[in-house]
GUZALUM-51636 format. One line per field, with one value per residue (C-alpha): x, y, z; residue number from 1; residue in one letter. Coordinates in steps of 0.5 Angstrom, whole numbers, always signed. Layout:
px X,...
py Y,...
pz Z,...
seq NUM,...
type a,...
This chain:
px -10,-4,+1,-3,-2,+1,+7,+9,+8,+12,+18,+17,+18,+24,+27,+25,+28,+35,+36,+35,+39,+45,+44,+44,+50,+54,+52,+55,+62,+61,+64,+62,+56,+55,+56,+51,+46,+47,+46,+40,+37,+37,+34,+28,+27,+27,+22,+18,+18,+16,+10,+8,+8,+5,+11,+10,+18,+21,+28,+30,+28,+31,+38,+38,+36,+42,+47,+44,+45,+52,+54,+52,+54,+61,+62,+63,+57,+61,+63,+56,+53,+58,+56,+49,+51,+54,+49,+43,+46,+41,+40,+34,+37,+43,+39,+35,+41,+44,+38,+37,+45,+45,+39,+42,+49,+45,+41,+48,+52,+59,+59,+61,+61,+68,+72,+78,+74,+73,+79,+82,+88,+91,+91,+96
py +50,+49,+48,+41,+38,+31,+33,+39,+34,+29,+34,+37,+30,+28,+35,+33,+26,+29,+34,+30,+24,+29,+33,+26,+24,+30,+30,+23,+25,+23,+28,+25,+27,+34,+38,+33,+34,+41,+41,+37,+40,+47,+43,+40,+47,+51,+46,+46,+54,+54,+49,+53,+59,+55,+55,+50,+50,+49,+49,+56,+56,+49,+51,+58,+54,+49,+55,+58,+52,+51,+58,+59,+53,+53,+61,+62,+66,+69,+62,+59,+66,+64,+57,+59,+64,+59,+54,+58,+63,+69,+75,+73,+67,+70,+76,+71,+67,+73,+74,+67,+67,+73,+71,+64,+67,+72,+65,+62,+67,+66,+58,+54,+47,+46,+46,+49,+56,+57,+54,+60,+63,+62,+55,+55
pz +3,-1,+6,+7,+0,+1,-3,+1,+8,+5,+3,+10,+13,+9,+11,+19,+18,+15,+20,+26,+23,+22,+28,+32,+28,+29,+37,+37,+35,+27,+22,+15,+11,+13,+6,+2,+8,+8,+0,+0,+6,+2,-4,+0,+4,-3,-6,+0,+0,-8,-7,-1,-6,-12,-17,-22,-23,-16,-19,-18,-10,-10,-12,-8,-2,-3,-4,+2,+6,+4,+4,+11,+13,+11,+11,+4,+1,-5,-7,-7,-10,-16,-16,-17,-22,-26,-25,-27,-32,-31,-26,-23,-19,-18,-14,-11,-8,-6,-1,+1,+3,+6,+11,+12,+14,+19,+22,+22,+26,+27,+27,+21,+19,+19,+25,+22,+21,+28,+31,+36,+33,+40,+40,+34
seq 1,2,3,4,5,6,7,8,9,10,11,12,13,14,15,16,17,18,19,20,21,22,23,24,25,26,27,28,29,30,31,32,33,34,35,36,37,38,39,40,41,42,43,44,45,46,47,48,49,50,51,52,53,54,55,56,57,58,59,60,61,62,63,64,65,66,67,68,69,70,71,72,73,74,75,76,77,78,79,80,81,82,83,84,85,86,87,88,89,90,91,92,93,94,95,96,97,98,99,100,101,102,103,104,105,106,107,108,109,110,111,112,113,114,115,116,117,118,119,120,121,122,123,124
type s,v,t,s,t,p,a,i,l,l,l,l,a,a,l,l,i,r,v,s,s,v,l,l,c,v,a,a,g,g,g,g,g,v,f,t,s,m,a,v,n,g,i,l,l,g,t,v,v,a,g,i,l,g,l,e,n,p,t,l,l,a,l,a,g,a,c,a,f,l,g,a,g,y,r,l,p,l,a,t,a,g,l,l,a,e,i,s,g,s,a,m,p,i,a,l,g,i,v,a,i,g,i,a,m,v,c,m,g,s,t,s,a,s,a,t,q,t,d,d,a,r,s,v
């Protein structure tokens, strides 16, 4: 089975450890390291999906994963789609990235990793 290969299991373990550590740090009141963690978690998830699909070069899905996590986490879908377009330079990664960013935005809802984007206008 493709999903039981050691590399994919190690990537999933790394993803689980990273997500757990970031959630624990943020829940304890820490605020640093969220940007990098989102990018790396997206890269790990994209690489896992590429491994499950049996792709030889996981770079495309890794980049799309990083952009999807950052775009949804900071509510910047167009900026991260532009970043993916700039990095990849071809149409297929851009289309794939826009789909991934859209899915991530739906999963994220109206929350943001940045408190300034979710502050109530009445508090100003």
